[in-house]
N, C-alpha and C positions, 0 to 999 in steps of 0.2 A: 353288560354281558357281551354286547356286540364288539366292544373294544377289546375285551379279553380274548374272544374268539379270533379276532383279526390278528392279535399279537401271537397267538398260538399257531395260526396258519402260517404266519411269516416265519416263525421259528422252524416249522417243519420244512418249508420250501427253501429258505435261505441258507441253512447250514448244511454243508456237505459232509457231515459225519454220518456214515450210513449205518446208523444203529439198527433201524428196522430192516435194512438190506441184509444185515447179519442173519436175520430170520430166514430170508429166501436162500441165501448161500448155504447156511449150515444145514437147513432141513433137506436140501437137495444133494448135499455132498456126502454120500455114504462111503466114499472111498478115502475119506480124510485120514492121513497118518499123523500121529501126534507124538512128540517127544517132550516130556515135561520141561518147561522153561524155554522151549524153542518152538513157538507157534508155526504152523504150516500155512503157507500162502494158499488162499482159496480164490477162485475166479468169481468173486462176488460182483454183481452188477453195480452200476453207478447209482447215484444218490437215492436216498429214501423217497418214497412217494406217499406213504400214509403214516399216520400216527393216531393213537386213540384220541377221542375228543377231549378237549380241555375240561377239567372240572375244578372249581375252586375249593372243593372239599379235600381234606388231607388224603393222600393216596398211599398205597402200599410202598411206593418208592420213597415218599416223604419220610416215613418212619426211619429208614436207615440213613438217608442222607441228611435230613434236617435235624434229626434227633439222635442218630447213632444207636437206634433201638431196633431190634434186639442185639445188633452188632454193627460195627463201623466198617466202611469200605476197607478192603475188597470183599468183605463178607456181606451177603444179602439174605436176610431171614434165616440165618444159620448156615447158609450154603457158601462155600468158598472154593474157587477154582483150584484144581490140583489136589484137593482133599476130599470134597464131597462126591457122592456117587449118584448114578442115575436113579437108584432107588430112593436116595435122600431127596432128590428133586421132586419125584412124583409124590412122595409122601408129604413133603412140605406144601406143594401146590394144592393137594387134596385137602390138607388141613386149612389152608388159607381160604379156599373156596367154601369149605364147610363153615368157617367162621364168618363168612360174608365179607372178607377182606379183598377178594378178587371175584368178579362176576363169572369168569370162565377161564379155562386154560385148555390147550390142546397139545398133544405130543406126537412126534414121529419117532423113528428109530434113532435119531441123532439129536433131537432137541425138543424142548417144551417152550411154548409161547403163552404168555398171559397178556392182558391189554397193555401193560407198560414195560414188561421185562421178558427177555428171551434168554434161556439157559441151554447151552449145548454141552455135549460130552463126547468122549471117544474112549472106547474100551471100558466103558462104565464109569469113567472119572470125568468130572466137570472140567471143561476147558475154557468156557467163556460165560460171563453173565453181562448182558448189555441192556440198555434201556434209555428212554427219554425222560427228561425232568419236566413234568407238566405243572409245575408250580414255581413261584418266585423263589429262587435260591441263588445267592450271590457268591462271588469268589471269596469274599471275606468270610462268609459262613462256612464254606468248604475248608478254608485254611484253619479256621478256628476248630473245626471238627477233626481233621486228620493231619494238619501241619502243612507247610509250604511244599510246592512241587519241586522236583529236582531241576526241571527245565520247563520253559514255556515258549510258545511261539504264536504270533499273530500273523495271519495269512497276508494281510494288506498293511502297507506302510501308511503313514499319515503325518499330519503336522502337529500331533499332540506333543506337548512338552511337559505336561503335568496333569494329574487327575483332578477332576472337578471335586469340590468339597463333598464329603461323604456324610450322609445322614443315616443313622441306624434305621433299618427297616425300609430304606428307600428302594424303589424298584425302577426298572427301565422299560419303557414301552418301545418295542422293537420298531425299526424303520428300515427302509430300503438301503440306507447308508451304512447299516451295521455290517461288521465283518467277523468271520469266525476266528477263534483262537483256541489254543489247546494247552492243558496242564498235563505233564507227564510225571508219573510216580512209578518208575521201574521197580523199585524195591517192593512195591505193593502189587506190581503187575497191573496197574490201573492207569487209565487216561480219561480225561474229562474234556468235553467240548463246551466252549463258551461263546457268547455273543459280546463283542465289543461295540459300544455305541459309536456311530459314525464320527461324532465330534471328538472322540477319544481314540480314533484309529491309530495304531502304533503303540498305544499304552495298554496296560491291563490294570484295571482299577478295582477298588473294593466293591463297587456296585455292579461290576461286570457280571452278567447272568450266566449261570451254569445251565446247559440245556440238554446234555447227554453224557453217557458214561459207558465204559466197558471195563470189566475186571477179568484178568488173566492170571496165570501163575506168575510169581516173581521172576524177573529177568534183568538183563542189563539194559541200559538206556538205548544202546544201539539196536538190540533185539526188539525192543518195544517200538522204536521208530520204524524199523524194517517191517514189522508186523502191520503197523498202521498204514504205511505208504503202500504196502503190497495188498492190503485187504480191505480196510474199512474207511480210509480217509483219502479219497482221491485228491482233495485240496492240498495234501502234503507231498504229493508225488514230485520228485525232484529235490525235495528238502533233505539235506544230509545232517548227520549228527552235529557237525561243527556249525551248522546254521542255527541250531537251537540256542536259546539264551538261558544261561544259568539263572535261576531265580535270585533276585536281589531285592525284592520288595515291589510294591505297587508303583507304577510310573511308566515312563516312556522307554523305548529301546527294544520292545519285543516284536516289532514288525520287521519288514524286510530291510528297512534302513538300519536295523540293529545288527545286521550280519557283520 
């Protein structure tokens, strides 16, 4: 259990995708303006500082990501950005808590937060669903579930020229050499944060771990990148659309040397 806790703490500290920061920014920003498909930049603080404790038991996030139940991304527990309402959110969370699937949730005028997921809305319509992945979930599993991303990007370059052999069910224990990477699905309005093993820096491989996500209304690739760089992913600031790498399969070329 100590090793598992250490791995989770590293995921929380090392990856600069501010999933939980979304909570702070959204809950405090009552003046947010929203146009469907064109997210508004918010002055969210820099990287996340807390995450729920790791649990080896299946979580409420697990059901949607690992199993596609009761719906696949960008839907979570029947809630979809741009479609679902504030009332839907409150009713769904009340039902999940009543069923014992989440221990608690709290809501403000702009968002509801549970231990692993935050849902925000504007003018009564859901605008964002974000959360952390507190169980082993690989890039291969994600692609098997919803298909390949439109584009990908690894923050750091490296000497990787091929992925290590992949064993189904294999997991990666995080280390200080790991680097963040991102899958972008603009047609779904979704992006996912991943950890690339230090030995495979520059590559994205089947066993690369998915550690966070955010669902938004569908938009263009440029709009999604602009939203990420302006709001939730400080690590991508300065990255432009032509820096992203069109997905061509697992392997090298997704880091800075792939530009």
